N, C-alpha and C positions, 0 to 999 in steps of 0.2 A: 672277152669283151675288152675293148681298148680303154686306155686311161682317159682319153678325151670323152668317150661315151659315158664313163662313170662321172666325170666332172659335170657334164650337162644334166645328169639325173639328180644332182644335189638340189634340194628344194631351197629356194630363197637366195641362191648365190648367183653372182654375175661376174663378168670378166671385162677388163678394159680392152681397148683396141689391140694392145700388144699381147693379149692373151693372159695377162697376170690376173690373179684372183683378188677381188676387192672386198671380200667378206660378205656376210649375210645382209640382206636388205632390212631396213628398219621395220619392226612390227608396227602396224597401224600408222606408219609414217611418223612415228613419234621418236624423239631422241631418248637416249638412255635416262637422262635426268628427268624428263617428263614422265616416262614410264614408271620410274621409281617413286615419283610423287604420287602417281595414281595408286600404286600399291600401298603406300603409306596411308592415303586418304581412305582406301577401302578398309584397311585394318582399323583405322580410327572410327570409321562408321560403325563397325561391329561393337566397339567399346561403348559408344553413345547409345546404340540400340539396346545393349544390355542394361544400361542405366535406366533408360526410359521404360523398358519392359518391367524392370524391378519396381519402378515407381507405379506403373499401372497395376501390377499384382498386389502391392501393398495397399494402394488406394481402394481397389475393389474389395479387399478383405476387411476394410474398416467400416464399422457401422455409420460413422459420420466423418466428414472431411471439411476443412475450411473452404468457404466460398471465395474464389478469387476476387470477385467484385467488392467484397468486404475487406479482405486482407490488403489488397493493393489499391487503396482508394485515396492515398495521400499524395500530395504534390509539394515540391520545394516552395519555400517562402510562405508556409502556413496554409497551403491548400488542402482541403478535406472534402470528403464525399465526392471525389472525382474518380470513379472506378476505371482503372486500367489506362487512364490518360497518360500517366508518366511512363509506363512501360511501352505505350504506343510511340511516344517520343523516342525512347531508346531504340525501338525496332526501326523507326524511320531513319535514325542516324546511321545505324549499321547497314541497312539496305542501300542508303545513299552512298555510303563508302564503297559498296560493291559496284555501283555504277561508275564511280570515279576510277576504280581499279580496272574496269573494262576499258575506259578511255585511255588509261595509261598503257595497257597492252596494245591497243590499236595504234597509238602514237609510236610505240616501240617497233611495230611491224613496218612503220614508215621511216624508221631510223631517225625519228625526231627527238633529239635529246631534250630540248627545251619543253616539249609537250609532255614527255614522260615525267620529267621533274615536277611540272605543275600539277598533274593529276595525282601523282604519288604523294605529294605534300598534302593534298586534300584528303586522300585516303588515310594517311597517318592521323590527320586532325579528326576524321570521323572515328577511327579506332580509339583514340584517346578520349573523345567525347563519350563514346559508349562506355568505356571503362569508368569514367567519372560518374556517369549516371548509375552504373551498377554499384559503385562504392557508396553513393548516397542511399540507394535502396537498401543495401545491407546495413548501413549505419542506422537507418530509420527502423528497420525491423529489429535489430539487436538492441540498440540503445533506447529507442522510444517505445517499442512494442514488447521488448523483453523476450523475443523469440531466440532460441538457441537450438543446438543439435539434439538436446535432450529435453527441452521444455517448449511446449507450444500452447500459448494462451488463447489462440484462435480455435473456435469449434462451432459445431452446429448442434442444436437441440435434437434429441432423439425422441422427445415426448413433449406434450403440451403442458403449460403450467402458468402460474401467476407469481410475479415477484413480490416478496414480503416486505422489501425495503428498496430504496433507491440508492443511486450513487451520484458522483459528480460528472458522469459521462453520458447523460441523456436518458438514463433509466429511472423511472419513478415507481414508487410502491403501488402495486395494483396493476402494473402493466402486464399484459398477457403475451404469450408467444406460442407458436405452433412448431411441430417437428420440422426441422430443416432450417429454421431461422438462425441467423448467425449471431455469435456473441464473442466478446473479448474479455478475458479475465484480467483485471487491471492490477498493477503493482504500485503501492504507495509506501514511501519511506523504507524501501527494501523488503516489504512484506506483501504477500499476495492477499487480495481481498475478493473472496468468492461470494457472490450474492446468493442468498437463500431464496428458494422458490417452493411453491406448493404444486404438486402434480395435480392436474385437473381432469385427466382423462386416462382411461386404461385400467388395468388391474391394480396399479399402485396409486390410484386417485386418493388425494388427501395426504399423501406422504410428503414430508418436508425434506428437501434435498438442497445441495449446493452445486453451483455450476462446476462442472468438471473441466479439467484441461482438455484441449483437443488432442488428436492422435499424435503420439510422440514422434512418429516417423516423418511427419511433415517437415519439420525444421531440418532434420538430418538430410533428407532427400533434396530439399530446396538448396541448401548451402553446398551440398556435394555436387549436384549436377550443374547448377548455375556457376559455381566456383570452378568446376572443371572446364566449362565452356569459357569462362572469363580468363582462365589461364591460357587457353588457346588464342584468345583475342590478344592478350598481352604478348605472348610469344610472336604472334603475327606482326604486331606493331614493332617489336624489336627487329625482326627480320626485314620488315619494310624499311625501317630507318637505315639499316646496314646496306641494303640494296640501293636505297635512294642516294646514299653517300657515294656508292660506286658509280651510279648513273651520273651524278654531278661531276665526278672525277674524269669521266670519259672512258672508263674501263670497258663498258659494254659496247660503246661506239666503235672501238678498235676491233672488236670481234666480228662485227658485221653479220650477226646471226639473228637479227630482228629482236634484239633484247630478250633472248629466251629466258634469262633468269627472272625478268619481270613477269613473264608469262607463267613461270612455275610458281612464284609466290602468289600470283593471281589465282591459280587453281586452289591453293591453300586458303586464300581469303574468301573465295566464293563458297568453299566447303564450310568454313566457320559461319558464314551468313546463313547457309542452308540449314545447318544444325540448329541455329537459333530459331528458325521458323518452327521447327518441331518442338523445341523447348518452350517457346511462346505458346504454341497450341496446347501442350500438355499441362503446363503450370498455370497459365493465365486465362485460358479460354474454356477449358473443359471442367 
């Protein structure tokens, strides 16, 4: 068999008019850089999947779990009893930044340096806004509600009962509760104050008990998973700023490749937004 015949049997190769070999064709018509980004995002998706599966397994094995509407009901500047309003604002900011990233990529395909700069600046602002919201949420849970990786004052009752005494947070002596009702164990002057109650139903009726802390795994899982995602957002903002500086300097305009670097960071940013949708679903809605 001739050498020419062997050459033409090579899969994915092609030749120039002068017969010289030009290498293999691009898989899926994607550049090496974009292909490597997809590999990274795939591996990162497995990591987040492992975290969320672990969260589901621990939550399903616990007899009680904090109710998101009760835990995440505060809002900046003194807002209370506003279930999931603040985290909805956070989600809107992040998803809006995904839209501005799409517009930056589109302007890059048109080789419009000014348009890419404008939309990337808005994307950076959106990322910083989300990080600021997450910092406030963490501060509120840690400082105001005393949640930590090993202590969780939020819980749900596993039995019905009647409070024997009241407190300064809306509970009065004689108030009753049913299984599944939410509660928060408060801390005053550095000491925990667990309210006592009398069980009113079941085999332990008449027994005097104290409110127990919620499942210990809640705080550890929340701070680990949302912190891991927040680290991705922070990293994305840093890369966005670096690439934005390069865009403004005209570096990518000289390459005339449709601002491919902007498209690659766009893939990462959309992945971060998509992961947040699942985190939002698992922690705040279910």
